[in-house]
N, C-alpha and C positions, 0 to 999 in steps of 0.2 A: 305590638302588641303587648300587651304586660304577661308577667308573668310572675304568678300569687300562690305564694302558701297561705291560705284562709282558716283563721284559725276557727275552732268551733263551736265560739259565740257570735261568731254572724249567720243572722238569720239567713236560710235558705233560698229565698226570695234576692235577695242580695246576691248572693251566689248565682243562682239565675241569669240577672241583669246580665254581670261579668261574661258570664259562657255566651250568651245570645252577640254578646258584641264582640267577642271573638278571643277573649283570652283565656290563655293556660292558666288554667285553677291545677290546681294540689290541698285535697280536705287536710287538714290537719288528723281530724280523726278519723279516716276511710286509711291514710296511710300511717302515721305514726302512733294512733290510739286516741282513747280519749284520756284526756287528763294531760297529756303533754305538756310538762313542763314549760313555761315562756322560755330560759333557758336553751332551753333543748327547742323550742322550736327556733326562735336565732338561730343556733347554730346549723341547724339542715339549711334555713335562708339563705343564710352562708353557703355555705356545701352547694346547693342545688341554684345559687345565685336567684332569689323568688323576694319577693317584695312581701311583710308580713302582713296578712291584715286582720284585724283585730278589732272589736268590742268595747276588751275590759282595758283600756285606757291606761287608771289610773293603776293599779298593779299592774299591767307591761313597763310603765313608767320606774316604778318602786325595785320592779325585777333589771329596768334597766341602770339605775342608780346602782343597786346595790354590788353588782356585776360588772364595772366600770368596764374589767377588763377587757369580759367578754363579750361583751355591748361593742367597745370600739374595734372587737376583730369582726364580730358577724355586720354591724356595717361598714365595713368599709368595702362589704361585696351588698349589700342589701339596704332595701328599704320599708319603711315602715306608715302603713294607713293605717289609722287609728279614727275611732267611732268615740262622740263624748253624750251620745243624745241618747235617747230611748229608743230599744234597740225594734220599737215597731215605726221610726222613723229611721232606719237605717237607710231603707231602699229607699225612698222619694230620698230621702238627702244623694246619697247617690248618683242616681239619676240626673241632677242637679248639676253638679258639679264633673261626671263622670270625662265628660268632654273633654274640660281641660285637663284634668289630668292626664289624661294621653296625650295631648298637643306639648301641655308640659313634656311627661314623662320622653317624648319624643326629639324633642330641642336636647335636655338633658342627658339625653344618651347618643345625640348623634355625633361616630366620631371618639367613642368610649365602647369598651368592652364590659359588659356585663350590664347588669340591670341601673348600677350607680348606687350611690346612699344619698335616701332622703328620708325626708319625712312628712308627712300629710296628715292629720286634725279637721274630720270633719266633724261641728258641734251643729245646738241648736245656735244658729246665728255666726260661727263659726266656718270661717273655712281661712285655711293657713297652710302655706308648702312653705321646707324650709330644705335648702340643702346643709349636707350636715357633713 
């Protein structure tokens, strides 16, 4: 089971898919309020040991670069799944790769505590996982 912190830009249909697959989902908008800054989302993910899911790849990565020390600390205990495709395509692209992400996550976290630090990018013609 993935423990996820879902940013407010992720389509509800993608959230529904993750819940249907039995993942533990917390929505940023419901628990921390709409418009929560990305560095705050990262810090919350670290404290809760959750994987951030966002469609705001460019801005999110910029915040990571601007606040490298915060990002490095946060990424010690959380991962990030980003979508670099049109919002309308997010549920379809997620459905294509969710089993692979789940299997990779299970292998990656076996024998480790917490979610671990990794980066997944899903886009139009793009799928990659990086161990951070």
